[in-house]
C-alpha positions, -999 to 999 in steps of 0.1 A, spaced: -410 515 281 -433 488 267 -435 470 300 -442 503 318 -470 512 294 -485 478 297 -482 478 335 -497 513 337 -527 504 316 -533 470 332 -555 462 303 -585 440 310 -586 408 290 -623 415 283 -611 444 262 -577 433 249 -558 401 243 -521 394 243 -512 377 210 -485 349 210 -470 361 243 -457 391 224 -462 428 233 -489 435 207 -523 442 223 -555 444 202 -590 455 212 -618 432 200 -632 461 180 -597 466 164 -595 502 176 -564 499 198 -530 483 193 -494 487 206 -463 490 186 -429 496 201 -435 522 228 -467 534 213 -504 529 220 -522 534 187 -560 541 184 -578 543 151 -616 544 147 -622 538 110 -660 534 118 -660 569 134 -674 555 166 -664 565 201 -637 543 217 -620 546 251 -591 525 263 -595 524 301 -570 514 328 -583 485 349 -571 501 381 -586 533 395 -564 562 406 -568 591 430 -539 616 429 -513 612 402 -490 628 376 -492 615 341 -470 626 312 -480 615 277 -467 623 242 -493 623 214 -493 627 177 -517 624 148 -515 628 110 -553 631 109 -563 666 97 -595 665 119 -593 648 153 -610 649 186 -593 629 213 -584 632 249 -574 618 283 -601 610 308 -587 618 343 -609 598 367 -636 580 347 -657 599 321 -665 631 340 -634 652 334 -612 650 304 -582 668 290 -591 676 254 -567 668 225 -577 683 192 -608 700 178 -639 701 200 -668 687 180 -692 712 196 -671 744 196 -653 736 163 -619 748 176 -587 733 189 -589 731 227 -559 708 233 -547 707 269 -580 723 281 -605 707 306 -637 693 293 -661 689 323 -698 695 314 -708 678 347 -694 708 366 -721 730 350 -696 758 343 -698 754 305 -684 724 286 -648 738 288 -646 755 322 -608 757 319 -593 767 286 -562 786 274 -555 812 248 -520 796 244 -531 765 225 -525 779 190 -489 787 198 -481 756 218 -499 728 200 -478 714 171 -502 699 146 -488 667 130 -458 666 154 -452 650 188 -466 670 217 -460 664 253 -488 669 279 -484 666 317 -515 662 338 -514 665 376 -545 655 395 -547 661 432 -580 662 450 -603 683 429 -574 702 413 -562 695 377 -531 711 363 -522 706 326 -490 715 308 -486 714 270 -450 712 257 -437 726 290 -461 755 294 -491 754 319 -524 758 301 -549 753 329 -552 751 367 -587 741 375 -607 730 406 -634 705 395 -668 706 411 -681 670 405 -649 652 398 -648 616 412 -625 609 441 -609 581 421 -614 564 387 -597 548 358 -576 568 332 -588 566 297 -575 574 262 -603 585 239 -612 586 202 -643 607 198 -672 597 176 -680 613 144 -645 616 129 -621 590 116 -588 595 133 -556 578 141 -539 588 174 -505 577 187 -498 579 224 -466 572 244 -467 570 282 -436 590 292 -441 587 330 -467 580 356 -466 583 394 -492 582 421 -489 612 445 
């Protein structure tokens, strides 16, 4: 699984460096590391940090597990660059948990044009959660712990772009991610 996560992320040496030929990666700002099968992000300085793939992707299915012990957190997965994101945790602007909902202010349909009333029952705070994201053309489908939360057609989503794991500014958080599977469609 380590090799798969590393291959998927194809992390740029300008962001991360491989230490001693091992499998521990570290961002120059010390916000991202790997341990076993996990990608771990922590922003003690409360600044925004995004771990991007070097490669751009068009249509794909990505399944990640995520967990945090932070009481307040605002994270997410950027789908094709920074225009469309699947939220993880509490929205800084709306002050509510919008995990597995689409954040896309560039579409001009409100910041969260695709949200779900199922989040409270599906999202397990402090536990491992599994999120599947399917991106095909302008369509984005998201599943949280096996249940579909959104099916949204983006307006201004890029045709292709890198995938990013985000730590939002303004809150100290530690997020753990595991890449369960990835396939281009």
